Structure formats: C-alpha cells, structure tokens
N, C-alpha and C positions, 0 to 999 in steps of 0.2 A: 631695457637699457640700452641706450644708443649713445653715439659718440658725436661731438660737436663738428661744425665745420672747421673749425680752426685746427682741431687736432686731425683731420683728414688732410688738411693743407701740409700740415708738418709732415705727416704720413708720407706724402707723395714727394716731399723734399728729402726725407731720409732715404727712401727707395731709389730715387732718381740719380744719388751720388753714386751708384754701382754700376752705371754706363759704361765705365771704363774697364769693366771686368767682363772679358770674353769668356772666362771661365764659369760664369754663373748663367744658368739657363732661365730661372724664374724666383722670385722672391714674392711670397703671399703672406699677409697679416691677417690673423683671425681674431675675433672679439669672442670672449666666453661668456655665454649666456647660461642660466641656472636652467638644468633640464627638468623634466617631470619625475625622473628617476633619483634626483638628487646628484647626478653627475653633470658635470658641464657640457654644454653644447658649444662646439665652435663655428661661427659664422663669419666667412670671408669678408672683409672691409676694404681692402686694398692690395694690389699687386704690381710687380714690375717684371717684364715690360707690360704695358696696357694692350691687353689681348683679351680673348674669351676667357672667363674665369676659369681656374684650375680647382675642381672641387674637392680633391682628395683632404681629408681632414684626419688628425692624429686621434688614436683612442686616448681613454683617459691613462691608460698605463704609459703610452709612449710620450706623455709630457708630465708625468707625475714625479719624476725623480730628478733632483738637482736643484740648482740655483736657477735665476732668471737669465743666466748667460751659459748653462750647460746644455750640452747637445745628447740626443739619445740616438740609437742605431737607425739605419736605413730603414724605410718603408717597404714592406712588400710589393714588388710589382714596379720597383723603379726600373729604368731602362739600363741596358747593358752599357756598362761603365759610367753610369749615372748615379750620383749619391744624393740622397734626399735626407735632410736632418730637420730637427724641430727645436727651435729655441722658446723655451717657455717665457713668458712675461708674466712674473710674479710680483705680487706686493706681499712681502713676507710668506704666509702660507696660502694666501689667496690668489687662484689662477685668475689673471685678467685677459690673457689671451695667449697667443703663439705667434712665432715668426717662422714660416716654412721657407726653407733653402733648397732649390735644387741646383745642383752643381754638376760639372762633367768629371769630377774626381772625388775621391776621399783618401786620405785626410786632406783639407784644404790647407793652401798655402798660409803660412804663420800671419802675413799682413791681412789675407782676406779675413781670416778667423778673428783677428783683432778688430777689424772693422764691424763685422757682423756682431760681436758681442757688444761693441759700443754702440750700435744700432739698436740691439736688443734693450739694453740699459736705458738708453734715451727714449724709446717708445714705451717701455715700461712706465718710467717716471712720467711721461707726459700723458698716459692714459690714466695713471692713478690721480693725477691733478684734474684731467678732465671730468671722471667721475665724480670725484670729491666736489667740483665745482657745481656739477648737475645736483648733487644730492643739497648742498647749500642753497641752491636756486629754488628748489623744490620746497625747501624748509622756509625760505623767505617768502614764497608765494602763498603757502599755508598762513603764515603770521600775517601778511598783508590781508589775505581773506578774512581772517578773524578780525584784524583791525577795523577793517569797512563795515564788518557786521556790528561790532560793538558801536561804531561811531552812528552806524544808522539807528541801533536801537536806543542810543541815548538822545536822539532827537525827540522821541516820543515822551519821555517825562519832562524834558525841558519845554516842550510845547505845551504839556498840562500846566507846568508851573506860570507859564505866561498868560494861559487862559484863566486859571485861578485869580491870578495878580490882578488882572484886568476887570474881572468881576468883581473883586475886593474894592477896586478903585471906585466902581459905581456906587457901591454901598457905604462908602466914607465920604459922599458928597456933603461939603459943610463942616468937614473934620480935616483942616488942612494939616494939622500935625501928624495924624495917622497917615495921610494920603501921601505925605513927603517919604515915610518909612516904606509905604508900597512901591512907591516911585524908584526908591533905591534899590528894592528888591529886584523889580524889573530891569533897572539897569544892569544889574550884576548877572541876571539871566541872559540879556543881550550879549554880555560879555563872554559868557560861558559858550552861547552859540558862536561866536567869533572864533573861540578856540576850537570848537568842533568842526568848522569849517576848515579851520588851517589843518588840522590833524586829517579831514577826508581828503584835501589835496595832496598830501604826503602820500597816501596809499591809493589814490585814483588812478584806475588803469586807463589806457589809452581809448578813447571812444571813436566810433566809426558809425556812419548811418547805415542801417539795415537795409538790403536792396528791395524788399517787396514792401513793408508796411510803412517804413519810414521811421521806425522806432531806433532808439539808441541801444547798440549791444556793446557791453564792457567786454574786453578782452579778458577771459578768465578759463582755467582749464574745467573742461564740461564736466569730466569725471570726477572732480573732487567734490567732497561733501560741504554743505552750507550750514550744518548744524552750528547751534552756538555753542562756546566752550563749556565744560562740564560744570564750571562754577556757576552757570546762571539756570541750570537745571534744578527740578524741584527735588529737594533731599527726601521729603516725604509726601504721601498722596494729600492733595486739599479737596475740600468740598467746593463744588461749583459755586455757591453763592460767594464763599470767601474769594475764588479767583475772579469773579464778575463784578462785585461791588464796586470797588474802586475805579475800574474800567467804566461801568455805567455813569458813576458820578462825574467822571472826567468828560464822557460823552455829553452828557446833560449839560454841563458848563459850557463845552464848545459849541454846542447847538445854540444855547442862549447867547453867547457872545457873536455867533454869526448871523442870528436872527433867522434861523431855519428849524421846521418842526423835527423833533426828536422823538422816537417812539421805541420805549424800552419793552423788554420782554413782559407777559403778562404775567409769567411766574418762571422761577427756575428750577428745572428738575433738579432729582437727586442724583449726585454723580460725583465719584471721588477720582482723583488721578493726578498726572503732573502738572501741578499749577503753574509752574515756570514756563513750560512748553505752551500749554492751552494760553495761559495769559498773552505771551509773546504774539501768539497766532491772532488771537481777537485783537490786540492791541493795533497790530499793523493793518488789519482789514478796517479797523474803525478809522485810523489815521487817513487811510487812502480814501475811504468814502467821503470824510469831510474836506480832504485835500482836492479831490478830482472831481467830484459831482459839482453840477452847477450851483451858484448861489441861489439861495432860497429853496432849493430842493430838499425834501426829507430824507432822513437817515433813520435806520433802525437797527435793533438786533432782535431776532426771532429765534426761540428755543424751543426743542421739541424733543422728548424721548418717545421716538416713533416706535411702533410695533414692528417695523420692518428690521431685520438682524442682517449683519455682515455674515457673508458666507461661513466664516469659522467662528463665529461669535456665539455664546450661549446666552447673552443678556441684549434685551433691546438696544438698538443703536441710538447715540445721541447726536443731534444734530443743532448746531449754532451757526445762524445765518445772518450774516451783516448785509443789509440791502440799502440801495438808495434809489431815488424816484428820479435820477437824472438821465442822461442821454445813454443809450445802449452802446456798448462797446462794440466796435466793429466785428464782424464775424471772422475775418482773416487775423485778428489780433487776441482771439479770446483764448487760445492755447500759448501763442507766443509771449503773453505777459507774464507767465509763470517761469521763464528762463530768467536766469540771473542777468542783470543788467538791461533787460529789455523794457521799455516803457511804452506805454499805448500813445496813440496821437493826440487822445486828449491830455495827456500829462505833459506835452511839449511845452517847454516854455516855463513850466514850474519846478520848483526845487523837488529833490529827489534822486536816489541812487539806482533804482530799479530793482533792489534787492529785496524788498518787503515780500512780495508774493512769492518769490522763490524760496525764501526761508521758511516763510508759513506753510507751504506744501511740503517741504523737506521736513520740518518738524511734524507735521501731521503725519505723514508716512512713517515718520519714527515711532508714533504712537499706535500704529496699526491702523490709522485711520486715512482720510483723504481730504483734498480741499480741491473744490470745483468750482467753476462760474457756471450760474443758470441766469438765462435772460428769456423773459422778464421775472421778477421776483415772483408774481402771480402764479408761475408754473410750478413754484413749490408750496404755495398756499394761497387759496383764493382770496384771503383776507389782505395779502400784499399787493402792493402796486402793479398795475398791468404795464407799467413802463419803468426802465431803470436796469439794474444789475443787482443780482444777489451771489454772494461768495459763501458758499456753504461747506462748513467744516463737519464732517461726519466721523463720530469716533466709537469704537466699540464700547459696550456697556462696562462698568467695573468689574 
C-alpha cells in the first residue's frame, strides 16, 4: 500500500503551515502497513522540518486508544523538557497512520493543540480518500483487463463466422436468392467487428515501442493474472475430441479460404479435462498461425500422448502442437512474445492486441501444464516441417 504524489504534496503543505511555531521541534507522519504478526507497522512518509528522517515509531499500544485526534503519553527517551505525542490517523476502527509531534513543552498551548488536531483530521480524510481511490483504480484496471481479454476472445468466433460465410457463398454460385441472405449475414458480422473494435479502443492501454525487439508493449500490471473470467471456464471435464472437433473444422475452412495446406491430427488421443481452457488455448494458437504465417505456408495441429511424464504426473503427458511452415520467429523474440501486449516483428502492421499468447500460457499453467515455442517443428517430430514455428501445449494426463 502506497500513497499518491497528490497526497504527499498535501502532506507537505499541511506540515509547512507550522513554520511559525518555534515551540515545535518536529512533525513526522507515518503510514500504517499490515505487519506479519497482524499488528500494523508504521513507515515514515513525510516530516517537517525537512531533515534526516526521525526513525522513532510508536508501539501499537501507544496509538491504540482514542479517536484520530486524541493524544497519548510521551515516548520514553524524549529529551529533557521535550514532549513527544502521537496523534492516531483513524478511519473508524482502522488505523491508517499516525502523526508524531515533538514539542518543547507539554501540555501544548491551546491554539497549537487545535491546529494539530485539525491537521490530523485533514490528513486522516485525505489518506482515506487516497487509499480508496487507489483501490478503485486497481478494480478498474482489473475490469479493463477482463474487457480486453473478452474482446480478444470474441474475435475468434467472429472470424470463424466470416470464414464459414465466405465458404458458403462459394457453394451458392448460381443461387442468387440464398447468396443474398449470406451476404446479409456477412454484413452483420462486419458490423459486429466494428462494435468490437470500438469496445477495444475504450479499453486499449497506452502503447510504446519496446527498446530491444521493436515489438509493442501494452502498459499493464505485470503481476496481475490474465486468466479468463470464471464464466468461461469448463463446468465439467470434456473429452479431447469434443474440444478439438469444432476447432479443426474452423481451421480446415480457414485454410481452404486462404488457399493454404492444412494438416489435421492423424488421431486424437483419449483425454478429458477443462474444455473451456484447452479450447481457448488451441483457438488462440490456430488464429495466430493463420494470421501471422506467410500466405501459402502450411498450418497444422499435431497431437501426441507421449510416454514422457510430467515430474509430478502419474499419467502420460498430452502434447498438442500448432505448427506452421513459415518464417521462424527471431531468437530474441521467442520468449518476449509470451508477455502481455508484446507482438513479434512479423506481426507488426497486422491486427491484434498481443494478448493471445500471454493468455494461452497463463491458462496452460493454471492446468498444471506449459506452453512453449519450439523452432523448427521437426525438433518435436521428424514428420513435421524443418522450417517454421511450433507452439507446444503440454498437459498432464487425466
């Protein structure tokens, strides 16, 4: 928990008003932070006059009693003729901080006591509002992140609708009546895309060029989780064929429309698990392969229930690999592209938010698995291309 620069500016102003009081030796303001033992720990955040920090801190008992404007007894160790008092900064029963007052006498003159009480009340309210604003800011950041994720994931089914609609148009040559209906469906799909673009702009973070790879990095809290909302998680385990079949049909249709080779798996292993998470991972990987690999290059999905086992897994590990036969991703970008908002150099100028791989790896790890890039695909299986990229999803057995 930290305070904002605006609060620190207000704090300086409040303390500076006591320059006309020669009977004050020092004022120090502390912020209460939660301690490991459940008791608050006080950290100095401002003082007057500005000099090397005065480290003395009260104990919990010294500030526990009274309201936010009440004082407690002098601290042991105060100099001869010097009075030290602590004014607690409280929001109801919650201790926010403390104001330490070092004076040359006790009791204080009434006018000084009134001014110190007013300052303590002002700092308490300002600190309460500052911390509440930070809490709301974190909540808004979390919701914006969820909104960006939902918009990102919404693009995949919209792209599939466009692909199937365009393929249907090809099959309806000579049937103008039905072609008109499909044209209208595609027009509605384009309108939905415009709405999605508009929503994406509302939640779009500031972008700045990355210094090393030239990729774009979206400003986002690095420690925040990127998982999908709970409503998109699988309620019950699904079989791998049920998870992959609609994605394979979509991929085949996309390849046909783009005029490129598509290689589906020879067989789908027996596996059951979180269909929502696995489906989102594979959908993102396929979407990236078709979007960013060069036109005409092959794309495929390779499945394998290998004999290798995860370190703590009792069952064989499942491997799902989406590969392409395009240009290999540069070495310096191979790990960076898994960070949120980062896009490789081959994706510059193309649509995308740079969230797909970050989301996919986050979901993979939440399942106890991993998502990694292997170059070239043949390093995983000699039957795969000797050029290109392979994104391997490894999952523990059921």
